[in-house]
Every structure is written in C-alpha cells, then in structure tokens.
C-alpha positions as CSV (number, residue, x, y, z in Angstrom):
1,M,-37.4,0.2,-23.9
2,G,-38.7,2.9,-21.5
3,M,-36.4,5.2,-23.0
4,I,-37.3,4.7,-27.0
5,K,-40.7,5.4,-25.7
6,L,-39.4,8.8,-24.0
7,L,-37.7,9.8,-27.1
8,K,-40.9,9.8,-29.3
9,K,-41.6,12.8,-27.0
10,S,-40.2,15.8,-28.0
11,E,-40.5,17.7,-25.1
12,E,-38.9,15.2,-23.3
13,T,-35.3,15.7,-24.6
14,D,-33.3,18.2,-27.0
15,V,-30.9,15.6,-27.6
16,G,-29.2,16.4,-31.9
17,E,-31.6,17.5,-34.7
18,T,-34.6,16.1,-35.9
19,E,-33.7,15.9,-39.1
20,A,-32.2,12.3,-41.0
21,Q,-29.1,12.1,-41.5
22,P,-27.5,10.0,-44.7
23,K,-27.5,5.8,-43.6
24,D,-23.7,5.7,-43.9
25,D,-23.3,8.6,-41.2
26,S,-25.7,7.2,-39.0
27,E,-24.3,4.0,-38.6
28,E,-20.5,5.5,-38.0
29,V,-22.1,8.1,-35.1
30,V,-24.5,4.8,-33.9
31,Q,-21.3,2.7,-33.5
32,I,-19.2,5.9,-32.2
33,I,-21.5,6.4,-29.3
34,S,-22.7,3.1,-28.6
35,K,-18.7,2.3,-27.9
36,A,-19.1,4.9,-25.3
37,V,-22.0,4.5,-23.5
38,S,-20.7,0.5,-23.7
39,S,-17.7,1.7,-21.5
40,W,-19.6,4.1,-18.9
41,Y,-21.7,0.8,-17.4
42,V,-22.0,-2.6,-16.2
43,R,-24.8,-4.7,-15.9
44,K,-25.5,-7.5,-13.1
45,D,-28.7,-9.1,-11.8
46,S,-31.1,-6.7,-14.0
47,K,-29.2,-3.9,-12.2
48,Y,-26.6,-1.4,-13.9
49,F,-23.8,0.8,-12.2
50,A,-21.6,3.6,-13.6
51,V,-18.3,1.9,-13.8
52,D,-16.9,5.1,-11.9
53,R,-19.6,4.6,-8.9
54,L,-20.3,0.8,-8.5
55,N,-22.0,1.2,-5.0
56,V,-25.0,2.8,-6.7
57,K,-27.5,0.5,-8.3
58,L,-29.4,2.0,-11.6
59,S,-32.3,1.0,-13.4
60,M,-32.6,0.7,-17.2
61,E,-34.6,3.7,-17.4
62,D,-31.8,5.9,-15.3
63,V,-29.2,4.9,-17.5
64,Q,-31.1,6.2,-20.4
65,R,-32.0,9.2,-18.6
66,S,-28.3,10.3,-17.6
67,C,-27.1,8.9,-21.1
68,V,-29.0,11.7,-22.6
69,F,-27.3,14.7,-21.0
70,R,-23.7,13.0,-21.0
71,I,-24.1,12.0,-25.0
72,K,-25.7,15.8,-25.8
73,E,-22.2,16.7,-23.5
74,E,-19.7,15.0,-25.0
75,F,-21.1,13.8,-28.6
76,G,-23.3,17.0,-29.3
77,H,-21.2,17.4,-32.3
78,L,-22.2,14.5,-33.9
79,K,-25.8,16.2,-33.7
80,P,-27.5,12.7,-32.8
81,T,-30.8,12.4,-34.1
82,R,-34.1,10.5,-31.7
83,E,-33.2,7.6,-34.6
84,I,-29.7,7.2,-33.7
85,M,-30.7,7.4,-29.8
86,K,-33.1,5.1,-30.1
87,E,-30.5,2.8,-32.2
88,V,-27.9,3.4,-29.6
89,F,-29.8,2.2,-26.8
90,H,-31.3,-0.8,-28.1
91,L,-28.1,-1.9,-29.5
92,T,-26.2,-1.3,-26.2
93,I,-29.1,-2.3,-23.6
94,V,-31.7,-4.2,-25.3
95,K,-29.8,-6.3,-28.4
96,K,-28.3,-9.6,-27.4
97,H,-24.9,-9.6,-29.6
98,S,-21.5,-10.5,-29.4
99,D,-19.6,-7.3,-30.3
100,T,-18.3,-6.2,-27.0
101,D,-17.6,-2.9,-28.1
102,T,-21.5,-1.8,-28.2
103,S,-22.8,-3.9,-25.7
104,I,-23.0,-3.0,-21.6
105,P,-21.5,-5.7,-20.5
106,V,-22.1,-8.2,-17.6
107,W,-20.5,-7.5,-14.6
108,N,-19.0,-10.2,-12.3
109,G,-18.3,-8.0,-9.4
110,G,-14.9,-8.2,-9.6
111,I,-12.6,-4.7,-9.5
112,V,-9.0,-5.9,-10.3
113,C,-5.9,-3.0,-10.8
114,K,-4.0,-4.0,-13.6
115,P,-1.3,-0.8,-14.1
116,G,-0.3,0.1,-17.4
117,N,-3.7,-1.6,-19.2
118,P,-5.8,1.0,-20.8
119,K,-8.4,-1.7,-21.2
120,R,-11.7,-0.5,-18.2
121,F,-13.0,-4.3,-18.6
122,I,-11.2,-6.9,-18.1
123,W,-13.3,-10.0,-19.7
124,D,-13.5,-13.6,-18.4
125,L,-15.8,-16.2,-19.8
126,G,-17.9,-13.7,-21.0
127,T,-18.1,-11.4,-18.1
128,V,-15.8,-8.8,-16.8
129,A,-13.8,-7.1,-13.9
130,I,-13.4,-3.5,-13.2
131,N,-10.1,-2.6,-14.3
132,A,-9.6,0.4,-11.3
133,W,-6.6,1.5,-13.3
134,N,-6.5,4.6,-15.1
135,K,-3.9,6.2,-17.6
136,P,-3.5,9.7,-16.2
137,A,-4.6,12.2,-18.6
138,Y,-1.2,14.1,-18.2
139,R,0.4,10.9,-20.0
140,N,-1.6,11.8,-23.3
141,L,0.2,15.2,-24.0
142,E,2.8,15.6,-26.5
143,G,5.8,17.4,-27.4
144,V,7.2,17.4,-23.5
145,D,11.0,17.6,-22.8
146,P,11.9,15.4,-20.3
147,S,12.8,17.7,-17.6
148,F,12.8,17.7,-12.9
149,G,12.0,21.5,-13.3
150,L,11.1,22.7,-10.0
151,A,10.6,19.5,-8.4
152,G,14.5,18.9,-8.9
153,D,14.7,21.9,-6.6
154,F,12.4,20.3,-4.1
155,F,14.3,17.3,-4.1
156,D,17.4,19.1,-3.0
157,W,15.7,21.0,-0.4
158,F,14.2,18.1,1.0
159,F,16.7,15.0,1.2
160,T,19.7,16.3,3.3
161,R,21.5,13.3,2.4
162,E,22.3,12.8,-1.6
163,E,22.5,8.7,-0.8
164,E,19.2,8.8,0.3
165,K,17.9,10.9,-2.2
166,Q,19.0,8.9,-4.9
167,K,17.7,5.9,-3.3
168,F,14.2,7.3,-3.4
169,L,14.4,8.3,-6.9
170,D,15.7,5.0,-8.1
171,W,12.7,3.6,-6.3
172,L,10.4,5.9,-7.5
173,S,11.8,6.1,-11.0
174,W,11.9,2.1,-11.0
175,N,8.1,1.9,-10.0
176,L,6.8,4.0,-12.7
177,Q,9.1,2.4,-15.1
178,N,7.6,-0.7,-14.2
179,E,4.1,-0.2,-12.9
180,D,3.2,-3.9,-13.8
181,Q,5.1,-4.7,-11.1
182,K,5.1,-4.8,-7.4
183,P,8.2,-3.8,-5.2
184,S,8.7,-5.5,-1.7
185,W,9.7,-2.5,0.1
186,A,8.7,1.1,0.7
187,P,10.1,4.8,1.9
188,F,9.2,5.8,5.4
189,F,9.3,10.0,6.2
190,Y,10.1,10.7,9.6
191,S,10.1,14.2,11.0
192,A,10.3,15.3,14.4
193,T,8.8,19.0,13.5
194,K,5.7,20.1,10.8
195,G,6.0,21.6,7.9
196,S,8.8,19.6,6.5
197,G,7.3,18.7,3.0
198,K,6.2,15.1,3.7
199,S,2.7,15.7,2.5
200,T,3.9,17.8,-0.4
201,L,6.2,15.2,-1.6
202,C,3.4,12.8,-1.2
203,K,1.1,14.8,-3.6
204,L,3.9,15.2,-6.0
205,V,4.4,11.3,-6.0
206,A,0.6,11.1,-6.4
207,R,0.3,13.4,-9.5
208,L,3.1,11.4,-10.8
209,F,0.8,7.8,-10.6
210,G,-2.5,9.3,-10.9
211,D,-4.9,10.9,-8.7
212,Q,-7.3,8.0,-10.0
213,N,-4.9,5.6,-9.2
214,T,-3.8,6.5,-5.4
215,V,-5.3,6.6,-1.8
216,C,-4.1,8.7,0.7
217,E,-5.0,8.1,4.3
218,N,-4.8,9.0,7.7
219,S,-3.0,6.1,9.5
220,V,-3.3,2.6,8.5
221,D,-6.5,1.7,10.0
222,K,-8.7,1.9,6.9
223,L,-5.6,-0.3,5.0
224,T,-5.1,-2.7,7.5
225,G,-9.4,-2.9,8.9
226,K,-11.9,-5.4,7.0
227,F,-13.6,-3.4,4.2
228,N,-9.9,-2.5,2.8
229,S,-10.7,-3.6,-1.2
230,P,-10.8,0.2,-2.2
231,I,-7.6,0.8,-1.3
232,L,-5.9,-2.5,-2.3
233,S,-6.9,-2.0,-5.7
234,K,-5.1,1.2,-6.1
235,K,-1.2,1.3,-7.7
236,L,-0.2,4.1,-5.0
237,V,-0.7,3.8,-1.6
238,I,0.5,6.7,1.1
239,S,-0.2,6.4,4.9
240,E,1.0,9.5,6.7
241,E,0.9,10.0,10.4
242,V,1.2,6.6,11.2
243,D,2.3,5.6,15.0
244,L,1.8,1.7,15.5
245,R,2.8,0.0,18.8
246,A,5.2,-3.1,18.5
247,N,4.3,-6.4,17.5
248,S,0.7,-4.9,16.5
249,K,-1.8,-7.1,14.0
250,Q,-1.6,-4.1,12.3
251,G,2.1,-3.8,11.7
252,N,2.2,-7.4,10.9
253,A,-0.8,-7.1,8.1
254,L,1.6,-4.0,6.7
255,K,4.2,-6.3,6.0
256,T,2.3,-8.8,3.8
257,Y,0.4,-6.0,2.2
258,I,4.1,-4.5,1.0
259,T,5.8,-8.1,0.3
260,E,3.2,-10.3,-1.1
261,S,1.7,-9.9,-4.4
262,D,-2.2,-11.0,-3.5
263,A,-3.7,-10.2,-0.6
264,V,-7.7,-11.5,0.6
265,V,-10.0,-8.3,0.5
266,E,-13.1,-7.4,1.1
267,R,-16.2,-5.0,0.1
268,K,-19.2,-4.3,2.0
269,G,-21.7,-6.9,0.7
270,V,-19.4,-9.1,-0.9
271,D,-17.7,-12.1,0.2
272,A,-14.0,-11.7,1.2
273,E,-11.6,-12.8,-2.1
274,R,-8.1,-13.2,-2.6
275,V,-6.9,-10.7,-5.3
276,E,-3.7,-10.0,-7.0
277,Q,-2.6,-6.7,-6.1
278,F,0.1,-4.1,-7.3
279,C,0.1,-1.6,-4.6
280,C,3.8,0.5,-4.1
281,F,3.9,2.2,-0.2
282,M,5.0,5.2,1.1
283,F,4.4,5.9,4.6
284,T,5.0,9.4,6.7
285,S,4.8,10.1,10.6
286,N,5.9,13.0,13.3
287,H,6.5,10.1,15.4
288,L,9.5,8.0,15.8
289,P,8.8,4.7,14.4
290,L,10.3,2.7,17.3
291,W,8.0,-0.4,16.6
292,I,10.1,-1.3,13.3
293,E,11.9,-4.1,14.3
294,E,15.7,-4.8,14.3
295,E,16.6,-5.6,10.6
296,E,13.3,-5.3,9.2
297,R,13.6,-5.1,5.5
298,R,10.3,-3.8,4.6
299,Y,10.7,-0.1,5.2
300,Y,13.8,2.6,3.7
301,L,13.6,5.0,6.7
302,I,14.2,8.7,6.0
303,E,14.9,11.4,8.0
304,V,13.5,14.7,7.1
305,D,15.7,17.0,9.2
306,H,16.0,20.2,6.5
307,D,16.4,24.0,8.1
308,G,12.9,24.5,6.1
309,H,10.6,23.2,8.2
310,A,7.6,25.5,9.7
311,T,9.8,26.7,12.4
312,G,13.4,26.2,11.0
313,P,15.6,29.2,10.2
314,K,14.7,28.9,6.3
315,G,11.3,28.1,7.3
316,G,10.2,31.1,4.8
317,E,12.2,30.3,1.6
318,F,11.3,26.8,1.7
319,A,7.4,28.0,2.3
320,A,8.0,29.7,-0.7
321,L,9.1,26.9,-3.0
322,V,6.3,24.7,-1.9
323,G,3.8,27.2,-3.1
324,E,5.5,27.6,-6.4
325,L,5.7,23.8,-6.6
326,N,2.2,23.6,-5.9
327,E,1.6,25.8,-9.0
328,F,4.2,23.0,-11.0
329,M,1.8,20.2,-9.7
330,A,-1.4,21.5,-11.1
331,D,0.3,22.3,-14.6
332,D,0.0,18.7,-16.4
333,R,2.9,19.9,-18.8
334,C,5.2,20.1,-15.8
335,I,4.0,16.8,-14.6
336,A,5.0,15.3,-17.8
337,G,8.6,17.0,-18.1
338,L,9.0,14.8,-14.3
339,Y,7.3,11.9,-15.7
340,G,9.9,11.9,-18.6
341,A,12.8,12.5,-16.7
342,L,12.1,9.8,-14.3
343,M,11.2,7.3,-17.3
344,E,14.5,7.5,-18.4
345,R,16.4,7.5,-15.0
346,R,18.7,4.3,-14.8
347,Q,18.4,2.9,-11.2
348,A,21.9,1.9,-9.5
349,A,23.6,-1.4,-10.1
350,K,22.7,-2.2,-6.5
351,F,19.8,-1.5,-6.7
352,N,16.9,-3.9,-6.1
353,A,13.2,-3.3,-5.9
354,K,12.8,-6.8,-4.3
355,W,15.3,-6.8,-1.6
356,L,16.6,-3.8,0.5
357,N,20.0,-4.6,2.1
358,V,19.7,-3.2,5.5
359,Q,23.0,-4.1,6.6
360,E,24.9,-1.4,3.6
361,E,22.5,0.9,3.1
362,A,20.4,1.7,6.3
363,T,20.6,5.0,6.5
364,P,21.2,6.8,9.9
365,L,17.8,6.7,11.1
366,M,17.5,3.1,10.2
367,K,20.5,2.3,12.6
368,Q,18.8,4.6,15.3
369,V,15.5,2.7,15.2
370,H,16.7,-0.7,14.7
371,A,19.2,0.0,17.6
372,A,16.8,1.2,19.9
373,S,14.2,-2.3,18.5
374,E,17.0,-4.3,20.2
375,G,17.1,-2.7,23.3
376,T,13.9,-2.8,23.6
377,R,13.6,-6.5,23.3
378,K,16.5,-6.6,25.6
379,A,14.3,-5.0,28.2
380,M,11.5,-7.5,27.5
381,L,13.6,-10.6,28.2
382,R,15.1,-9.2,31.2
383,E,11.6,-8.4,32.8
384,M,10.2,-11.6,32.1
385,L,13.6,-13.5,34.0
386,D,13.5,-11.1,36.8
387,S,9.6,-11.7,37.1
388,K,9.9,-14.8,37.7
389,E,13.0,-15.0,39.2
390,L,14.8,-17.1,37.2
391,K,18.5,-18.2,37.8
392,A,18.3,-20.7,35.2
393,I,16.0,-21.8,31.9
394,S,15.7,-24.2,29.7
395,E,17.5,-23.2,25.8
396,A,13.6,-24.5,24.5
397,K,11.7,-22.0,26.7
398,L,14.1,-19.3,26.0
399,T,13.5,-20.1,22.2
400,E,9.7,-19.9,23.0
401,F,9.7,-16.8,24.7
402,V,11.9,-14.9,21.7
403,K,9.7,-16.3,18.9
404,K,6.3,-15.6,21.0
405,E,6.8,-12.4,23.1
406,L,9.8,-10.6,21.0
407,H,9.0,-11.5,17.6
408,A,12.4,-11.8,16.9
409,N,14.6,-13.9,14.7
410,L,15.7,-17.0,16.6
411,A,19.4,-16.4,15.7
412,Q,19.2,-13.4,18.3
413,T,18.4,-15.6,21.1
414,K,22.0,-16.4,22.2
415,H,22.9,-12.4,21.6
416,L,20.4,-11.2,23.8
417,I,20.8,-13.5,26.9
418,T,24.4,-13.6,26.2
419,E,24.5,-9.7,26.7
420,L,22.4,-10.0,30.0
421,G,25.2,-12.0,31.4
422,W,23.8,-15.5,31.0
423,S,25.9,-18.5,30.1
424,K,24.8,-22.1,28.6
425,D,25.9,-25.4,29.7
426,N,24.4,-29.0,28.4
427,V,23.2,-30.7,31.7
428,K,20.8,-33.6,32.6
429,W,17.9,-33.2,35.0
430,D,14.5,-34.2,36.2
431,G,15.7,-38.3,35.6
432,C,16.6,-37.9,31.8
433,D,19.4,-39.6,31.1
434,Y,20.4,-37.5,28.2
435,A,21.8,-33.9,28.3
436,R,19.8,-30.8,27.7
437,A,20.9,-27.0,26.9
438,V,20.2,-24.8,30.1
439,W,21.1,-21.0,30.1
440,T,22.0,-19.9,33.8
441,A,22.2,-16.4,35.2
442,K,25.6,-14.6,35.6
443,G,27.2,-16.4,39.0
444,Y,25.0,-19.8,38.9
445,W,25.5,-23.4,37.6
446,V,24.1,-26.6,37.7
447,D,25.8,-29.4,39.6
448,R,24.6,-32.8,39.4
449,G,20.8,-32.0,38.7
450,K,21.1,-28.7,41.4
451,L,21.0,-25.3,40.7
452,K,23.7,-23.7,42.8
453,G,24.7,-19.6,43.1
454,P,26.7,-17.3,45.3
455,D,26.7,-17.3,49.1
456,G,25.9,-20.7,49.2
457,F,22.5,-20.5,47.3
458,E,21.5,-24.2,46.2
459,E,17.9,-25.6,44.8
460,Q,17.2,-29.0,45.6
461,D,15.6,-29.7,42.2
462,L,17.1,-27.7,39.2
463,G,13.8,-29.6,37.3
464,E,11.0,-27.7,39.6
465,H,13.0,-24.7,39.2
466,L,12.4,-24.8,35.2
467,K,8.7,-25.3,35.6
468,V,8.2,-22.2,36.8
469,L,7.3,-21.0,33.4
470,E,5.7,-24.7,32.7
471,V,2.2,-22.6,31.9
472,S,-0.1,-21.9,29.0
473,G,-0.6,-18.1,27.6
474,D,1.7,-15.1,28.3
475,L,5.2,-16.1,29.6
476,L,5.0,-12.7,30.8
477,G,2.3,-13.3,33.3
478,H,0.7,-10.2,32.1
C-alpha cells in the first residue's frame, strides 16, 4: 500500500489529471492499464520481476514507482487520475482475485520458448512460466507485398552453387513456416577468407526470426557450458567462429542440441531441469571443420567461395551490396516483404527438415570433410597398431578401439582395417575349443595357435601376443 499513500501527495507524482472522470470511463481505463501492468511483471517469494529482466528482484514500491513513469509514457492519453492509479495498484498487486488478465501472476521460475504463441505467460496450476518467444514487430505490418528484394541479390552473390542456395532457402522457409517445430540439422558456412558475408547472412536471418528470439555467440562455449538456459530458450541460435577438436565433449553436446527436442538446462541459482527446446542452429567458421565425422547428418556444409570477399577481385562491388543490404535490414517493411516471400515458398519434394541425406545431397565441402575424417580415423588405427607392434588383433578388441577411440560407425571397422592391408580369419587359441575372429597384418597368419610371418617369424603363443591390449584405459597408451 506504500504507493497508494505516495499518490496522495501531489508533489510526488504528476500522472494524469486530478479531476474526476465519469465512472464508466474510469472503470474502462482501470481495466486497460491493469492488463498492461499485469503483463509487465511476475511475483515470486514476495518479490517482483520485470518479465524482460528476470535476474533483478524488485520490491512492491519499486514496481509502483516504475509503473508511474511507464504508465505516463504509454497511457498518458487516457489521463489516468490518482484514483484510477490507486485502483490499478490495488487490483494488480493487493487484491486476491481470479481474473488472470488484471493480476500480476505468481512465477513458478520457469522460462520456456513457445514459438508462434503470442501469450507471454504459460499458465500451469495457478502459476506461470515466462514465454521467451516474442512476435517480431515487423509481422504486425499490413499491406506489404511478398518480395525477396535486395536479399535476393545478396543470396545470388553469396551462394555460388544453385543447389546449395535452394537447400538453404528450403531450410530457412521451413523453419519460418513451422516455428513451433524443430529441425534436426543445421547449415554450416565455411570460408577460408574473411569478409565473405557470413555474419551479414546471420544478421539477416536473425531479423526474420526476431532479435529477441535470437542469440549470436562467438564459439560454442556458452552454448555447451553450464549455464546455457538463456541460449536454449531462444528460437534461433547462431554460433560463429566454430573451431572444435575431433570427438570433443563440445562437439558431442552440439549433436544433442541439434537433434533432441528436450535438453537439461541450468540457470544461475536454479537447479538444472529438463525442458523442451525448439532451437534451430546456424554455424560459421573460417577454419575447415575437419572435426566433423564421416557421414555426419547434422551439418549441411556450404563453402562460401565467391569473389566478393575482402581481398577478392570483386570485393568493392560486394561491399557496396552489403552496405545497401544493411539499410534494407533496418527497414521493417523490407523484412516483412522478405518474410512474406519465404512464407509462400514451397520446399523441394525431397526436402526433409528432420533428415539430411548425406549420400545424395552432400556438397563438395561435405565430401571433402567426410573424406578427411575417414583418413584421420585410418591414421589413428594405424598408429595404435604400430605403437603396440601388433601383427594380430582380435575382432572384439578392434571393435572396442574403433568405438571408443575413433567414435566411428562399427560398420566401418572392416573397411578401415582392410585398407591397411589386414585380413580376417577364424582360429582357435588360448586353450578354447571354439574359433574366434582374428585380424592379421599383411604377410602374417595363424597356424595351430601360433602367429607366423615373413622371414621365419613365429610367435610361440597367439594368446600372449593378443594380451598386449588387455589393459584398461586409452588403447593408444596416451
């Protein structure tokens, strides 16, 4: 009631006029302003929080004082009197009633992302979670004709292969048309040169989804870190300058976030919880992503290799286009036209936002990276075999190595070791009366439980040779 007393002192506020308004009009004004105030704040443990700054606790008097100024700014035309203000604060803060539109709700501590849902509060058993998604303002404009406009010229410049442009536009349009759904793969843009427009493309996509619904970070450190709730509560997540190690924990975390519809998130001071997430991702890098595994279906790799980069022969021409595009992006009507064009787009019949066919749709960059990944695995397998001076290995131990150390598809085991010149046979050893699969190096074989090779090489006991790997921990011995 502190603010009600405050408002009795004319020198402490100048909201509205002092003369009385007709009763019917006053009741309508109270309802209008009360609905607004109730949408600005939530309460929890006798404290208040602005829905746009949930990390700052406010007292009741803080809320009332800030409301005086905000109401004057947004509803001054309604000329709210002091009596109206008293009734607004009584209705929204003090009085206990069941009208959810005119009472500051109790916050259950949840923050969720419900794309396409204009409601700021998601009610559950008398309390609310905050909906982090906001409808972009440009979508409220009327009378805007669908048009790619200058963005179409940029896309033509940026993509040097038509199939890659169409694939990306299918992905982008599908996500805008189905904001309440989640794709299972992400575009990844790589360029060896700087100034190729990757960041500009990201800004353009962010404008389409809405700046409030987008987070853009350098690297994936915060995304894969401990307190990642603010990031995973967004619709669009952009990670630039991505550079990871093969088989890293960060890389494995990315796979989960790209494909899974729920995730364990944590906010500072709040216990970790599992929430539903609707994120779609975009990645960029100036480093060739050799950490991506062969046949990886989560990344659609696109090389940005046009001549308009910073040091390219057409750098000035492209820079001029980017400058014009920045003006285009600042105009809500231009963005609304682009949004309309993408909402009308029909994706190719073979397009699937939930599945990326890397066999049929692999880009030149994907083929390059996937081939390099296979070569890396083969080199690691050769290193392990050579470092242990092995000429034979059981299939069980080989499979264990391929799975734990190479993180490869087990179906690749035969392919990898065969290319190293090894061959497989079923033999008995170590006193067992049944045959087991053993791989032997080129020029070596097993004869009656003994390992034999060129130049009279002979191991007395195959079992002893194979026990070299019967140790725990890193099979490479690192």
